[in-house]
N, C-alpha and C positions, 0 to 999 in steps of 0.2 A: 659832100659824101662822108667825109670823116666825122662831121658833127652828127649825122644821122646814125652812123655805125655806133658811135659812142652812146647815143641815146638808147639804141636797141640793147646794147650790152648792159647799160644801167637798168633798164626795165627788167631784163632777165635776172640780174642779181637781186633786184628788189623783190621780184616774184619768188625767187628761190628762198630768200630770207623769210618771206611770209610763210611759205610752205613748211620750212624747218621749224619756225616758231610755233606754227599750228600743231605740228607733230609733237613737239616738246610739251606743249600744254596738254595734249591728249594723254601723253605718258604720265604727267603729273596727276591728271584726273584719275587714271587707272590705278596708280599707286595709292591714291588717297581713299579708294574704296576698301574699307576694313571688313573682314569676315565677321559675321554675327551668328552665334550659335543659339538655337532655340532650346530652352530648358523649362522644366517644371520645378517649382519650389514647394517646400513644405516647412512649416514652422516647427522647430524643436519643442517637444512637449515635456512637461514634468508630469509623471504618471505614478500612481501607486502600483508597486510591483512586489512580488514575493519570490525570492530565489528558489529555484527548483532544479532537479535533474530529471530528464526524460529518458525512459527506456521501455523495453518490451518485456512482458512477463507471461507466466503460465499459471493458471489456477490448478492446484493439486489438492487431494483430500487432506483434511486436518489430521486424520490418522488413517492408516490402512492396516488391518489386522487379519492375519490368516488364522482361522479357528480350526484346530485339529482335535481328533478324538484322543481321549486320555485313557480309554479302556478298550478291550477287545469286545466285539459283539456284532449282532445283526441290527441294522437300522430299521426299526419298525414304523417310525413316524417322522416325516420331514414336514415342517410347518411353514416353510418359506420358500420363495423362489427368487431368481435373479430380479433385482429391481424392487424387492419388497423393502419397505421402510421398517426398521426395527428400533426398539428401545433397549437401553442398557438392562441386562438381566432377563431379557425376553428369551423364552425357550424356543430354540430353532429346530431341534430334532431330539428324538428319544431313541436310545439303544435298548434292545430287549434286555430287561433286568432279571429275567427268571433265574438264571444261574447265580446271579449276585445275591438275590434274596435267599436262595438255598444256602449259599456260602455263609451268609449272615446268621442264619439259623444254626448252622453247624458250629460256627465260631461262638455263638451264644451258649450252646450246649457245652462246648469245651471249657469255656470260662466258668460256667456254673459248676461243672465237675471239679475244676481246679480250685474254686473257692470253697467247695465242700471239703475237699482234701485238706486245704489249709485250715479250715475250721476244726476238723478232727485232730490234725497234728497239733494245733494250738492248744487244744484241751489236754492232749497227751503231754505236751511240753510243760504245761502248768503243773501237771501231776508229778512228772519226773523231776522238775525243778524243786518242788517241795520235798520230795523224798531225798534228793541229793543234799539239800540243806540240812536235813535231819540225820544224814549219814546213813540212810537206808538204801541208797543207790550209788553205784560207782560213777567215777568221773567219765569213763568210757561210755556208759549208758547215757549220761547227760549230754556229752559231746555229740553222740549219735542223733539224739532227738533234736538238738540245736541245728545240726546240719540238715536234717529232714525238714525242719521248719523253714530254714533259709531257702532250700530248694523249692519247697512248696510255694513260698511267697514269690519266688522268681517265675514259677509256672503261671501263677495268677497274672503277673505283670505281662508275661509273653502272650497270654490268652487275651488280655485286654488290648494289647497293641495290635494283635492280629484282627480282633473284632473291629477296632477303629479303622484299620487299613481297608478292610472289606466294606465297612460303612462308607468310607470315602469313595471307594470304587463305585458303590451303588449310587451315590449322589452324582457321580460323573457320567452316569448313563443318560442324564439330561444335559443337552448341549445348550449353553447360554451365550448370548451376545455380550461381550465385555464392554461394548460402547453403543451409543445410539448412532444410527446411520442408515445405510442402504446396503443390501446384499449385492455385491459386485459380481461374485462368482459362486455358483453352486456346483460342487465337483462330484457329488454322490447322488444316489437315488434310493428310494425305499427298497429294502430287501438286500442291499449291499452288506457284505461282511467287512467290517473295518477293524483295524488294529490300532493299538496305542501309537499315536503319531501320524495317523492318516489325515491329510488335509481334507476338510469338509466344506468350508465356506471362506470367502474373503468378504469382509465388511469394511466399507469406507465411511468415514465421518464427513458429512457434507455441511455441517454447521458447527463451528466456523470452518471455512476453507483456508488454505494457505496460498498466498501469492508468492511465487518464486521468480526472482529476476536477477539479472547481472548488471553491475555498475562498472563503467570503464575505469581503468587504473587512475586516470587523471582526476576523477571525481570522488574517489573513496575517502579522501580526507574530510569531505563535507558530510559524511554519513554519521548519524548518531541514533542509538536506540531510542524509540519513542517519537521519532519524527512523523508528522502527518503524511499519509500516503493516499493518493487518489488514483482510481483506475476507471477506464472505460472499456467496454466489450462491444463487439459488433452487434450482437442480438438486441442490445438496449443502448443505441447510440446517444440518446438524450439523457441518460441517467449516469450519475456519478456514484461510484461505490467507494467507501472510505475505510481506512484502517490506520494502524500505527506500526512503524518499523519494529519488529520483534526480535529478529535474529540477523546478525552480521557474521558471516563465516570467517574463520581466521586466516585463510590463505587464498591467494589468487590462482585462477586457472591459467596455467603456463601457456596454453595454446591461444586463448582469447585475450589474455592480459586483462581479465575482469574479475570482479569479486561478487560472489553470490550472497544474496540477502533474502529475507522472507518477511512477510506481513500476514497477520491473521485478519481475515475479512469476515464480518458478520454476514451470514446467509440465511437468516431466520425465515425469509420469504421464499427460499428455495429457487430463486431465479438463476443464480449462478451455478454452473456445472463444472466439475473437474475436467481439465483438458482445454478449456477456453483460453485463447490468447487475449492479452490485455495490454492496453497502452497505459503506461505507468508514469505518474509524476510523484517524486519524493520532494517534499518541501524542506529546504535546508536552512531556512531563516524566517524571520518575521517580515510582515509587510512594511515597506518603506517607500519614500518618495525618491524618484530618480529621473534624470533626463534620458529620453529615449528617441531614437530615430528609426525610420524604416530600414530594414536590412539592405534593401536595394540601393540605398544612398551611399553605401560603403564601398570604397575601392581599396584593393589590397596590393601592397608592394612588398613582397617578401614577408617579413614579420611585422611590417608597419601597416597601419590602417589610416586612410585619409578620407576626407569629405571635401566638397566644394561649397563654400558660402558665397554670397553675392554682396558686393559693396560697390555702390554707384555704377551698377550695370556691368561690373567686372567680376570675373571668377577669382576667388581667393582660396588657395589650398589651406586646409586645416588638418594637421595630423592629430589623431584622437586616440585615447586609450579606452578600449571597450571592456564591458563587463559580460554579463550573461545575456543569452538570447531568450526572448519571451514571445513565442509565436512569430509574428511578422516584424517585430521590432527588436532593436539591440540597445542595451543599456550603454550610455556613454559616461565614463567616469571622469575623463579630463579632455579638454580641447575645445568644447563648445558649451554654450549656456542656453537655458530655456528661453524661448522667444526669438532666437536667431533663425534665419531662413537658410535652408540647405537645398541643394539641387538633388532631386530624387529621380530625375529622368533627363538624359542628355549629358550626364557628367563624364561618360566615356570619351566624349569628344573635346573635353575641356583641358586647358592648361592654365597656369598662373597668368592672370591679367587679361585673358580673352574676353571680348565683349559678348554679352548675352542678351537675348530677348526673352523676357520672363513671362511665364504663365503660372499663376498660383493655384496649386492643387486645393480642392475643396473636399 
């Protein structure tokens, strides 16, 4: 009986040992199963890029001029309306010139009379001068005729000045456009009585137009007069319009912390209209070769930027120095080289040394 009991106990311990051993092997097997992260890779490219600044702008007239009357009178003829295209020196309206023509005739008559008086006094002066030199006339008589001659000459000059002034007023009864463009506003009608200084029309220059935009404070050091500017507008999404940076304003807007600048845009075709919004690119450098990666490959840790490369199916952290963004790609200045493969999807789940399963983006 003792021998049988010992054999039973021995069998129990052997079975228990086998069970424990089996459990331990199972644990080892579980521990040996390493997590694998699925990722997509893309090769770092070297691409031709041109540095630029992106912003939003508004098209405004090249010039905007308010044309006012320079004389008083009744508008007898208006030759344009709002929207009319006009050329420089084109007659826009005419003020009744009847009174001014009459004033010219009166001024001409006054001048003619003053010149006749001067002629008569000049003859008398010549005679009195001769008599005075011969001692046949007194000094007082000669001084008197000299004074009359001087006054008569002044009268002629005043009459001439008055005539010239009235002639100028007469010419101003015709209202001319100082620029080529389009009538934006017509503020009067035929028959209206206008005075000197009454606003009549607003004319805007539509070729060239100005593109006005603001550049953030961080980018203003990259601006230079003459830089190439490109813009797109919604009415013509497939067309690029071009110009050159022409004005950089001297001070920042304290509210927006941005600097205003302007570009002249050729609009000879008349496609662009004042008031249109535009997507603006200011090119700040020449075309050059640079390493670029998709922006979605970048991970940000405070002021640091990193990517994940793959070496022997393992994730490797790479801290990089970035340049400018060009659409969907970012320039990489330091940290990686062209031809290396970077993770562009799945990198949020990675850490240094994690094993990956790779799919290559095409």
